[in-house]
Steps between C-alpha positions, in 0.01 A plus 500: 500500500133555433397867520133510597477880526684796653445370848560128475737235345558133534871419497570144367795284572572120501357459849195716540277795394556807708219758525652852533342837570658810346584756776530775226856584606817449327853415623831537335727179490870530402597224258843324481591707191451813711183613332185577706174334427166645618246237611152503625451385855254214554380327822459126493148406600539126482663190329279252315550158348266577209400813298143435583571530870685821442209641301253393773713689750495809274119483517511492887739784503278716275207436733704571810612832345137590443392432852796621723510827664120564536212358682231331288143384527441157356337668197815722429739215573315273248494775246882558545554119464299491177693805366826341588408175349389682172839676496678172543296336224568790274865457556479134427286545194747760361783270560355213311333720232141400553 
């Protein structure tokens, strides 16, 4: 698993990369030994063949989050896209240590 921040992870298995959004809820799961494990609840956003494609989709999701729920002029939409892109770049730079 790649933890991007508190809102996003990329789950990795032998077949694909799954971009997941944290719903900021928890659920309790009973294990075979009878103990209860509390887990965060994630929504799968998409499945990708490469990590690059998963990170590209994350970029689109950050932009979409900035634009949804409001009416925008072209100017405010462009500003929101620039801010979302800056946020995504900051996440990527932090991840690779640059």
